[in-house]
SERO-4910 file (N, C-alpha, C, O; in steps of 0.05 Angstrom, whole numbers):
BEGIN
 pado doro    nc1    nc2    nc3   cac1   cac2   cac3    cc1    cc2    cc3    oc1    oc2    oc3
  Met    A    -74   -321    131    -56   -347    112    -59   -327     94    -69   -306    102
  Leu    A    -54   -329     78    -58   -320     40    -49   -347     23    -28   -360     22
  His    A    -78   -350      7    -66   -374     -8    -77   -360    -41    -98   -349    -46
  Leu    A    -57   -366    -56    -54   -359    -84    -64   -380   -107    -45   -395   -111
  Val    A    -88   -388   -125   -101   -400   -136    -98   -390   -167   -112   -374   -180
  Leu    A    -77   -405   -172    -70   -393   -198    -85   -416   -224    -83   -439   -215
  Gly    A    -96   -417   -246   -100   -425   -275   -115   -417   -293   -128   -396   -289
  Gly    A   -118   -432   -316   -126   -413   -345   -149   -419   -333   -150   -432   -312
  Ala    A   -175   -407   -349   -194   -411   -355   -213   -438   -358   -209   -456   -375
  Arg    A   -232   -437   -339   -244   -465   -339   -213   -496   -323   -207   -519   -331
  Ser    A   -207   -487   -310   -188   -501   -302   -190   -512   -270   -172   -522   -256
  Gly    A   -211   -509   -264   -218   -514   -242   -219   -498   -217   -235   -507   -199
  Lys    A   -206   -477   -212   -187   -458   -197   -212   -450   -174   -207   -449   -150
  Ser    A   -231   -446   -182   -254   -430   -158   -260   -457   -147   -248   -465   -127
  Ser    A   -281   -474   -162   -271   -499   -151   -261   -509   -125   -269   -513   -102
  Phe    A   -235   -511   -142   -214   -525   -122   -207   -505    -91   -200   -512    -68
  Ser    A   -213   -476   -105   -198   -450    -74   -230   -451    -60   -232   -443    -36
  Glu    A   -256   -459    -73   -280   -463    -53   -286   -492    -40   -308   -492    -28
  Lys    A   -273   -516    -40   -274   -537    -32   -245   -536    -14   -248   -554      2
  Trp    A   -215   -522    -11   -189   -515      2   -200   -502     27   -196   -511     50
  Leu    A   -219   -476     21   -221   -460     38   -247   -468     57   -250   -458     79
  Leu    A   -261   -482     47   -286   -499     55   -273   -520     80   -281   -522    103
  Glu    A   -255   -531     69   -242   -551     83   -230   -537    102   -235   -547    124
  Gln    A   -220   -522    104   -205   -503    130   -216   -498    155   -208   -502    178
  Phe    A   -247   -484    142   -273   -465    149   -284   -486    178   -285   -480    202
  Lys    A   -292   -517    162   -311   -528    180   -306   -542    203   -322   -558    211
  Ser    A   -275   -537    221   -278   -546    241   -265   -524    248   -240   -524    249
  Thr    A   -281   -498    255   -270   -470    266   -312   -458    279   -333   -471    273
  Gln    A   -311   -440    290   -333   -419    276   -328   -392    280   -333   -374    297
  Lys    A   -310   -396    244   -309   -376    233   -333   -357    218   -356   -362    225
  Asn    A   -330   -346    207   -349   -345    170   -335   -346    154   -311   -344    152
  Ala    A   -352   -348    140   -338   -368    105   -351   -345     82   -370   -350     67
  Ile    A   -337   -320     81   -341   -303     67   -322   -295     33   -298   -290     29
  Tyr    A   -348   -298     10   -349   -300    -17   -340   -276    -28   -361   -267    -36
  Val    A   -321   -257    -34   -316   -232    -47   -319   -238    -74   -298   -245    -85
  Ala    A   -346   -238    -92   -346   -238   -122   -339   -213   -126   -346   -194   -113
  Thr    A   -319   -213   -151   -303   -186   -172   -332   -183   -202   -341   -166   -216
  Ala    A   -334   -201   -199   -349   -204   -241   -374   -185   -236   -387   -187   -215
  Gln    A   -378   -172   -251   -389   -152   -261   -414   -165   -286   -405   -181   -303
  Ala    A   -446   -157   -286   -455   -183   -300   -465   -154   -327   -483   -138   -325
  Leu    A   -452   -157   -343   -450   -138   -363   -459   -139   -389   -466   -121   -404
  Asp    A   -458   -174   -392   -468   -188   -417   -480   -212   -405   -477   -220   -382
  Lys    A   -499   -225   -429   -514   -255   -420   -487   -277   -415   -486   -293   -397
  Glu    A   -475   -274   -429   -453   -292   -420   -438   -298   -387   -435   -318   -372
  Met    A   -433   -268   -385   -422   -267   -360   -451   -272   -339   -447   -278   -315
  Gln    A   -474   -269   -347   -488   -273   -326   -485   -300   -322   -477   -307   -300
  Leu    A   -493   -327   -349   -490   -345   -351   -469   -357   -327   -478   -371   -309
  Arg    A   -440   -350   -331   -419   -349   -313   -425   -348   -282   -420   -365   -264
  Ile    A   -438   -322   -281   -442   -321   -247   -460   -342   -233   -456   -352   -211
  Gln    A   -490   -348   -259   -498   -369   -248   -493   -393   -241   -501   -408   -223
  His    A   -480   -395   -256   -452   -426   -253   -445   -432   -224   -451   -448   -206
  His    A   -429   -412   -228   -419   -402   -202   -435   -402   -175   -422   -411   -157
  Gln    A   -456   -394   -170   -473   -390   -157   -482   -417   -147   -477   -432   -128
  Gln    A   -496   -417   -170   -504   -447   -168   -485   -476   -156   -500   -494   -148
  Gln    A   -461   -482   -155   -436   -490   -146   -439   -486   -119   -444   -505   -105
  Arg    A   -434   -453   -105   -430   -459    -83   -457   -449    -58   -453   -444    -34
  Glu    A   -493   -451    -75   -512   -457    -53   -509   -461    -35   -507   -443    -18
  Glu    A   -504   -501    -26   -507   -513     -6   -483   -508     23   -480   -520     44
  Asn    A   -468   -484     12   -447   -491     28   -448   -456     50   -432   -451     68
  Asn    A   -473   -437     41   -473   -421     66   -465   -401     67   -469   -387     87
  Trp    A   -443   -390     35   -422   -364     41   -443   -344     49   -467   -347     48
  Arg    A   -430   -325     55   -434   -290     61   -421   -282     26   -399   -288     17
  Leu    A   -443   -268     12   -429   -260     -5   -429   -234     -8   -448   -219     -3
  Ile    A   -405   -227    -17   -402   -191    -24   -397   -194    -48   -380   -209    -58
  Glu    A   -416   -175    -60   -407   -154    -96   -389   -136    -93   -395   -114    -84
  Cys    A   -360   -144   -102   -339   -119   -104   -324   -118   -127   -303   -130   -130
  Pro    A   -338   -100   -149   -321   -104   -171   -298    -82   -172   -284    -82   -192
  Leu    A   -294    -65   -155   -273    -45   -149   -254    -44   -135   -230    -47   -138
  Leu    A   -271    -39   -112   -257    -34    -91   -251    -52    -53   -259    -55    -30
  Leu    A   -227    -62    -78   -227    -88    -62   -214    -90    -39   -217   -108    -24
  Ser    A   -193    -66    -34   -175    -58     -7   -197    -52      6   -202    -66     25
  Glu    A   -212    -34      1   -232    -23     25   -254    -34     27   -271    -21     39
  Cys    A   -260    -65     16   -277    -88     22   -264    -97     45   -275   -100     67
  Leu    A   -238   -101     41   -216   -117     61   -218    -97     89   -218   -107    111
  Ser    A   -219    -77     86   -214    -68    111   -235    -69    127   -230    -65    151
  Asp    A   -267    -74    118   -291    -71    128   -293   -105    138   -315   -113    147
  Ile    A   -277   -119    137   -279   -152    147   -255   -155    164   -231   -148    164
  Gly    A   -276   -171    184   -254   -175    202   -227   -190    208   -220   -202    187
  Gly    A   -217   -192    217   -197   -215    216   -201   -245    226   -184   -263    223
  Asn    A   -227   -249    240   -232   -272    249   -255   -288    230   -276   -298    238
  Glu    A   -244   -286    197   -254   -297    180   -241   -317    158   -218   -325    157
  Phe    A   -260   -322    143   -240   -346    120   -251   -329     91   -275   -327     86
  Ile    A   -237   -322     81   -250   -299     55   -241   -313     24   -217   -319     22
  Leu    A   -250   -317     11   -245   -330    -23   -253   -300    -30   -272   -285    -23
  Ile    A   -233   -298    -45   -240   -267    -68   -237   -284   -102   -215   -293   -109
  Asp    A   -250   -286   -114   -262   -292   -132   -267   -273   -160   -285   -286   -169
  Cys    A   -264   -259   -171   -227   -278   -185   -207   -250   -189   -222   -233   -199
  Leu    A   -187   -240   -185   -174   -210   -181   -165   -202   -208   -155   -180   -214
  Thr    A   -171   -227   -230   -161   -212   -259   -192   -202   -270   -195   -188   -290
  Leu    A   -218   -213   -252   -238   -198   -265   -241   -165   -255   -254   -148   -268
  Trp    A   -225   -160   -227   -228   -147   -205   -196   -129   -223   -195   -107   -213
  Leu    A   -181   -131   -237   -158   -114   -254   -170   -112   -273   -166    -90   -282
  Thr    A   -184   -123   -285   -206   -121   -316   -221    -94   -310   -221    -74   -325
  Asn    A   -235    -96   -285   -252    -73   -274   -250    -51   -278   -264    -33   -288
  Gln    A   -219    -52   -265   -200    -26   -254   -189     -1   -290   -191     22   -298
  Leu    A   -177    -27   -300   -168    -29   -321   -195    -17   -346   -189     -3   -365
  Met    A   -217    -25   -342   -245    -15   -350   -243     16   -345   -238     33   -362
  Ala    A   -248     20   -319   -250     43   -310   -232     70   -311   -241     93   -308
  Ala    A   -206     64   -317   -186     72   -323   -182     84   -344   -172    106   -345
  Met    A   -189     68   -365   -204     73   -392   -220     97   -401   -215    114   -418
  Lys    A   -241     95   -385   -258    116   -378   -253    142   -377   -265    162   -385
  Asn    A   -238    139   -368   -232    164   -346   -206    177   -368   -211    194   -385
  Glu    A   -185    168   -364   -159    171   -385   -150    153   -410   -154    128   -407
  Gln    A   -139    162   -433   -133    157   -458   -102    152   -452    -93    130   -461
  Asp    A    -87    167   -440    -53    165   -437    -55    138   -421    -72    130   -405
  Glu    A    -39    129   -429    -29    104   -426    -14    105   -399    -16     87   -382
  Ser    A      5    129   -397     19    120   -371      7    139   -351     21    154   -338
  Asn    A    -23    138   -346    -49    149   -332    -47    125   -326    -33    120   -306
  Ile    A    -58    104   -340    -70     72   -332    -64     68   -331    -73     45   -326
  Ser    A    -32     67   -333    -18     52   -315     -9     48   -287      0     29   -274
  Ala    A    -13     72   -283     -6     94   -260    -33     81   -233    -31     73   -210
  His    A    -58     84   -254    -77     82   -245    -83     52   -228    -94     47   -207
  Leu    A    -69     33   -247    -69      6   -247    -55      4   -221    -66     -3   -200
  Asn    A    -25     11   -224      4      6   -206     -9     11   -180     -4     -6   -163
  Ser    A    -26     33   -172    -35     49   -144    -55     34   -128    -55     34   -104
  Glu    A    -79     15   -148    -95     -3   -137    -86    -26   -129    -97    -37   -109
  Ile    A    -60    -38   -147    -49    -58   -152    -32    -53   -116    -32    -70    -98
  Lys    A    -20    -30   -115     -7    -30    -86    -13    -27    -64      0    -33    -44
  Ala    A    -44    -15    -64    -64    -16    -40    -82    -43    -38   -102    -46    -23
  Leu    A    -74    -60    -54   -101    -84    -62    -66   -105    -33    -74   -119    -15
  Ile    A    -39   -100    -38    -18   -114    -28    -17   -103     -7     -9   -117     12
  Ser    A    -22    -82     -2    -23    -78     19    -46    -79     37    -37    -69     58
  Ala    A    -71    -85     41    -90    -91     46    -86   -122     51    -89   -132     73
  Leu    A    -80   -135     29    -68   -162     37    -57   -168     57    -66   -181     76
  Ser    A    -23   -155     53    -10   -165     80    -21   -158    106    -20   -177    123
  Glu    A    -31   -134    114    -47   -127    134    -65   -151    158    -68   -158    181
  His    A    -72   -155    131   -104   -171    138    -99   -195    154    -82   -210    145
  Pro    A   -116   -204    183   -105   -234    194   -120   -253    193   -121   -274    205
  Ala    A   -137   -242    169   -157   -275    161   -137   -292    141   -115   -291    130
  Thr    A   -161   -310    144   -149   -332    126   -163   -317     93   -186   -311     86
  Ile    A   -139   -314     78   -161   -303     51   -147   -320     27   -123   -317     22
  Val    A   -162   -337     16   -161   -353    -17   -163   -331    -43   -182   -315    -43
  Leu    A   -148   -331    -60   -146   -312    -79   -140   -324   -102   -120   -337   -108
  Val    A   -175   -313   -125   -161   -333   -145   -164   -309   -169   -176   -288   -173
  Ala    A   -141   -329   -184   -123   -309   -215   -128   -322   -239   -131   -346   -236
  Asn    A   -131   -316   -257   -129   -325   -277    -79   -324   -286    -62   -307   -281
  Glu    A    -78   -353   -300    -46   -346   -288    -51   -334   -336    -62   -346   -354
  Val    A    -41   -315   -337    -30   -301   -361    -12   -308   -377    -12   -308   -402
  Gly    A      8   -314   -357     36   -313   -371     36   -335   -382     60   -340   -378
  Leu    A     29   -354   -394     25   -374   -416     18   -373   -442     25   -388   -461
  Gly    A      2   -353   -440     -3   -348   -480     10   -325   -489     19   -308   -473
  Val    A     12   -324   -510     26   -307   -529     25   -265   -517     12   -254   -500
  Val    A     46   -254   -536     43   -231   -531     11   -220   -547      3   -231   -568
  Pro    A     -4   -196   -535    -32   -185   -542    -22   -172   -575      2   -172   -581
  Met    A    -36   -165   -588    -24   -153   -611    -47   -122   -601    -39   -101   -611
  Gly    A    -64   -122   -588    -73    -91   -581    -68    -79   -554    -70    -94   -534
  Lys    A    -59    -46   -548    -44    -42   -528    -65    -39   -501    -54    -38   -479
  Glu    A    -91    -39   -502    -99    -45   -472    -98    -66   -475   -117    -55   -487
  Thr    A    -96    -94   -478    -87   -120   -470    -63   -123   -464    -56   -140   -448
  Arg    A    -45   -106   -477    -21   -118   -461    -15   -111   -441      1   -122   -427
  Ile    A    -33    -82   -434    -22    -66   -411    -35    -84   -397    -20    -97   -382
  Phe    A    -63    -92   -395    -76   -110   -377    -58   -148   -380    -66   -167   -367
  Val    A    -42   -149   -395    -32   -172   -396      2   -183   -381     14   -204   -377
  Asp    A      7   -145   -377     29   -141   -366     24   -132   -329     43   -139   -315
  His    A      4   -120   -317     -2   -119   -289    -20   -135   -286    -31   -133   -264
  Ala    A    -27   -151   -299    -39   -180   -279    -15   -202   -280    -19   -218   -262
  Gly    A      8   -208   -295     33   -216   -291     41   -211   -260     41   -226   -241
  Trp    A     50   -179   -267     54   -165   -243     43   -173   -211     56   -180   -191
  Leu    A     22   -170   -215      2   -166   -187     -1   -206   -187      2   -216   -164
  Asn    A     -4   -220   -204      1   -252   -200     24   -259   -179     22   -273   -160
  Gln    A     56   -240   -191     76   -242   -177     87   -226   -149    105   -233   -134
  Gln    A     68   -199   -148     70   -187   -119     47   -205   -107     56   -216    -87
  Ile    A     30   -209   -110     17   -229    -80     32   -267    -84     35   -282    -65
  Ala    A     35   -270   -100     55   -297    -97     77   -295    -78     83   -311    -61
  Lys    A     92   -262    -86    109   -266    -67    103   -260    -33    116   -271    -15
  Ile    A     79   -242    -28     72   -246      4     60   -273      8     65   -282     31
  Ala    A     40   -293    -11     26   -314      1     43   -334     10     66   -339      2
  Asp    A     26   -348     34     34   -366     42     45   -391     31     63   -406     35
  Gln    A     26   -388     18     20   -413     -8      6   -404    -25    -11   -388    -20
  Val    A     13   -418    -62     11   -420    -83      6   -447    -95     19   -469    -92
  Thr    A    -12   -442   -108    -24   -466   -122    -39   -460   -150    -57   -444   -154
  Leu    A    -24   -482   -171    -34   -483   -196    -56   -504   -196    -58   -523   -180
  Val    A    -73   -498   -218    -91   -516   -215    -89   -510   -254    -84   -490   -268
  Thr    A    -96   -540   -260    -98   -550   -282   -104   -569   -295    -87   -587   -299
  Ser    A   -137   -574   -307   -144   -589   -312   -157   -613   -296   -161   -637   -300
  Gly    A   -164   -585   -265   -175   -594   -242   -156   -603   -227   -163   -612   -205
  Leu    A   -126   -603   -236   -110   -619   -210    -92   -596   -199    -87   -577   -214
  Pro    A    -82   -596   -173    -70   -577   -163    -42   -578   -156    -34   -586   -134
  Leu    A    -28   -572   -172      3   -568   -157     12   -547   -142     12   -525   -151
  Thr    A     19   -550   -124     42   -529   -105     53   -516   -113     63   -529   -131
  Leu    A     60   -499   -113     83   -485   -116     98   -463    -97    117   -449   -103
  Lys    A     83   -465    -73     97   -442    -52     89   -462    -31     82   -484    -40
  Ser    A     89   -459    -13     79   -475     21     97   -469     40    122   -471     40
  Ser    A     83   -461     56     92   -447     93     90   -461    116     68   -471    121
  Asp    A    112   -466    137     97   -469    153     69   -452    166     63   -462    188
  Lys    A     56   -434    160     34   -426    162      7   -457    146    -17   -464    150
  Thr    A     18   -461    135      2   -480    107     -1   -502    125    -21   -515    127
  Glu    A     23   -505    138     19   -540    151      6   -534    181     -4   -552    195
  Glu    A      7   -514    187    -15   -503    206    -41   -508    219    -48   -514    242
  Met    A    -53   -502    194    -69   -496    176    -92   -524    186   -114   -527    198
  Lys    A    -60   -548    165    -84   -569    164    -84   -576    195   -106   -580    206
  Arg    A    -67   -578    205    -72   -585    230   -101   -570    243   -119   -587    242
  Val    A   -106   -560    248   -121   -542    261   -149   -563    252   -172   -556    259
***
């Protein structure tokens, strides 16, 4: 079961995702795994990470920090798990920054991002676990002025579209309120478990 949760910054998407996954998890003997993609590269991000850690302290998550190798990380996690990946947007940012360190050519940067997105989509499509993916909805803003930012926004939008296509459920969270954009029979089966 694959559930994509979208929203803007501070929309409540992470809190919603954690609660949703823990609700599914509580009646089973499965493990809850939190895959964090953030990197504490500055003080502000350190504070954000601490805030997220404090919010989930009492729920006994197994934490895996994975800023870049997400598809490889998924292949190391068994199918009898509940997995929360927070967040795809930061993972894509990490991929962009890594590509920009090694490449200056826009087409090579885009090729790297497309390759990583393709690998992730493949890993998600084949994984038998219940996976919740958190991502920012970037398609509601203005077109950015800088080349690198436009590359990022384009690829973030394409990533979200590709995951939404294979997801069993897609939820948009705005002001802490969830709106179901896509639901399937698998979602209804999960509610009954």
